[in-house]
C-alpha positions, 0 to 999 in steps of 0.5 A: 512549468516554465519554457525557455525561448528556445524550448517554446520555439522548438519544443515538439513542434516541426517548423517549416522552412522553405526552400529559397532560391537566389531571389526572394520569391519561393515556396512558403510555409505559413502557421495557420493554427497553433494548439497546445494541449492544457494538460500539465505535462511534467518531466516523465513525459520524456517521449516523443511521437511525431505524425504528419498529415499532409492534405490536399497534395494536388494543389502543389501544381496551383502553389508551383504555377502560381510561383512561376507566373508571379516571379519576374521574368529574370528568375524565371528561368529558375523554373525551367525544367523543374523535376521534383518537389522534395520535402524533408525533416531534419531532427536535431538534439535527439539522443538517437542522432548524436551530435549529427543531425539526420534528414528525414526524406518525407516526400519527393513528388515528380513535376511534369513540365511537358504541358503548358503548366506544371503538374505535380504527380501526386496520388489522390490519397496520401496516409499520415507519417509516423516519423518518430515514435517514442524517441527520447529527448535530450536531458537538457530540455528535452526538446527536439529542434527540428525544421521541414525544407520544401525544395524544388530541383530541376534537371540541372540541380541534380547534384543538390539533390544527391549531395543531401543524400550524400551527406545523411548516408555519410552521417549515419556512417559515423556511427560507431554502432548505428541502431536498427532505426537508424539503419532503416533511414538507409534504406529510405534513402535508397528507396528516395533514389529509386523512386527519383530516378523512375520519376515516382512519388516516394513518402517516408515509411520507416518509423524510428521506433526504440522500443517495441512492445514496451508500456507507455501512457501517451497523449496529445501535447500539440498540433501545428498547421502550416499552409504551403503557398508562394511568399507573394500570395495572400492566404485566406482565412482558415477557420479552426473551431472545429478542429479546436473542438476535435483536438480538445476531445481526442487526447489519445488521438484522432483518425486522418477523416475526422481531421480533414472533416474538421479542416474542411479547407481545399485552397492549398496543401497543408501540413498538419503536425501532431506531437504526442508526449509519452510517460514510460509505465511499468506493467502492474502486478496483482497480488496473486502474481507477485513471486520472487520470479516475477519480483526479479524479472522486473528488476531485470527489466527496468535495469535493462530499460534504464541502460538503453535510456528508456527510463529516466534516472529518477523513474529508475531510482523509484522502480528500485524502491518498488521492487524492494517494497514488492520483496516485502509483500512477497515476504508477507505472502510466505509468512501467510502461508506458514501461518496457515500451516501451523494453525492447522496443526493447532500449536498456540505458540507456533500460531502466536509466532507465525501470526506476529511474522505476518504482522510484522511484514504487514507493518513494514509494507504499511509503513514503507508506504508511509514513508514514501509518501512523505519522502516524495511528496513533491516528486512528479514520477512518484505521485503521476506513476509509482503512488497508486502502484503502492496502493494497489499493493496495500489493498491486495495485503488488506484483502489477505489480511482479511481471511480470519479473525486473527489476521483481521485483528492483526490488521488492526493492530498494525493500523492503531501502531501506525496511528500511535506511531503519527501521535507520540506525544498526544494525551489520551483519555482514559476511554481512548487508551482502553481502546487503544489497548483492546486493539493491540492486545486483540491477538495473542501476542508471543512471549516478550523474548520473541518480541524483543528480537524484532524492531516491530516487537519493539515498538509494540512493547513500546507503545503498550508500555507508555499506554498501560503506565498513563492508564495506571496513573489516571485510572488506577493509582490512588485506589492501589495505594488506598488499598495497600494501606487499608485496615481489614475491615468489612467496609475495605473489604467491599472496596477492594471487591469494587477494585478488583471487579474494575481491573478485571474489565480493563484491558491494561494487563499491568493494571490489572496486576498492581490491583491484585498485587495490592488485593493479595497484600490486604487479603494477606492482612485481613487473613492474619486478623481472621486468623488471630480471632480464630485463635482466640476462638480455639483456646475457648472451645478447647476449654470448652470441650474439655468441659463437656467430655467430662459432662458428657462421660458422666451423663453416659455412665448415669444412662448405662446404670439406668438402662441395667437397673430399669430393663432386663437385658435380654427383654429390651422393649424396641424404643428402649433398644433405640435409645441404648443404640443412640446412646452408644454412638454419643459416647462414640462421638464424645471420644472422637471430639476429645480425640480431635481436640488434642490436634489443633492445627500447627500451621498459622492458616487462617483457613485451617483454624476456622476449620477446625473450629467449625468442626469443633462447634459441630461435634458439641451441637451434636452432642448436646442435641443427642443427649437432649433428644434421649432425655426428651423421649425417656425421662427415667434415663436421666434421673442422674441430673 
């Protein structure tokens, strides 16, 4: 991100503007080291935190005395009766302050002039001051035009000192609705006046903090090291290699003691200004925490944060999209509960509908995430903040969809649909289409009417139709046409069986239906041909039966006469009695056959005619064999032939 010249000069660096009297000799602040972190800060890093570290404050005595001794005699009267050294920071272009700059009173050190040399009354150890904490930057360049001023005051210039304080209190009073952070400055100026009156040391202690308890990512942006010296002094070289190493390894900040050790400089007072940039971050929710209530709380929180200037318009827009995404996830969880209840009730139709509702919600989640990725591929707010949150929700959904086999298959179905959505015009091989159809039919789908009522159902039906149409054309159409026109022969019966077997193993349901339809047509032609053959056989059998009935009745009468003439009725041998009983059974069968032959099938049905013919043939075989057995066992019974 290219910075303007103004931005490069002012961005997050608190420049030190020295006190100037009427002459040229003054306390001067010189830049000794400038560090800029290599991390790429995008526009979302829109909050500034500034820490200030004052080292070697006791050396202000040296600075003042060198300044007093080094100036001309005519100017030394400006340093008579020095009372205090006042250091302040003036901030501009920050949202908090509007159009009027506000001065921060940072330090005020009393000066003792009772001895031969001036002495500054400074504590041995001064803690770091955080003057602002996550202050939103202005919209134009998102920078703060800030200066730090070091002024010496004498007993004769107290009015100047109090005029500075009065002006700042007046600026604060112009605010229509002063914020608590701004009102804290009023208390700071009060402390400054009290301590100055008592000639006691003052240091700033009220951090400007607008967003207490909010969630931010914060990292070091830049550091500048300044040295307070007389304007005519030569600055001895500072060795900053250890400081550079410390800063490069401290993106989240550093301790004062480590900073002091890395500086290792004692000659003059040092002021270190450390600037941090922050990125507002919403709370990350896990799958179990996402409910309608938590989503609504998040929506309200982001609205409040946006209204208070905590988040940018772009981040606010992304949050609104994400809240809608969370609602889709909550719908998925609710439909998962419905699915589990229906599954326990063991209702196939209800199971299919509730499972498809889960599949719908899961696909909406995945589709929305993909759309966001494409739409905001160049949006830094989405890529750096929200993309991972979308993926976290998708991961939770993936885990939910692994609870049982049906849900796993539903997850695979959705992934397949998304893949097909991306490759609408891609040609597939027969094996690839078979694999896709296997995944799309891996769950029991509800009826077509139910599917047509939703976009997801329509999309699924559309992909199934496209895949099956191509699969039929490539794998079945030619063979189906051949079967439709095939003559009913043994060779074609074998061809039919092979094609039906092939259709039985495909996942292409419409292909299987077309094969079965052609097979039924072929079977009908085959049955008609076989029926005609059986009808011809029936005509021949009927004639044969009529002839055989007469022959068998004649044979029976001959045997009956032989039994009566050859064997006394009251003294039949046992074997003759058995043969006589068998002859009687055969006569009954002759009558039955004759009666059965007179009632042929009236339906034009191959199987009925075939069964009728087989039964007539059975009668003829049994009668032929029966009479033959009697004649072979007792030839005297068959003498009529």
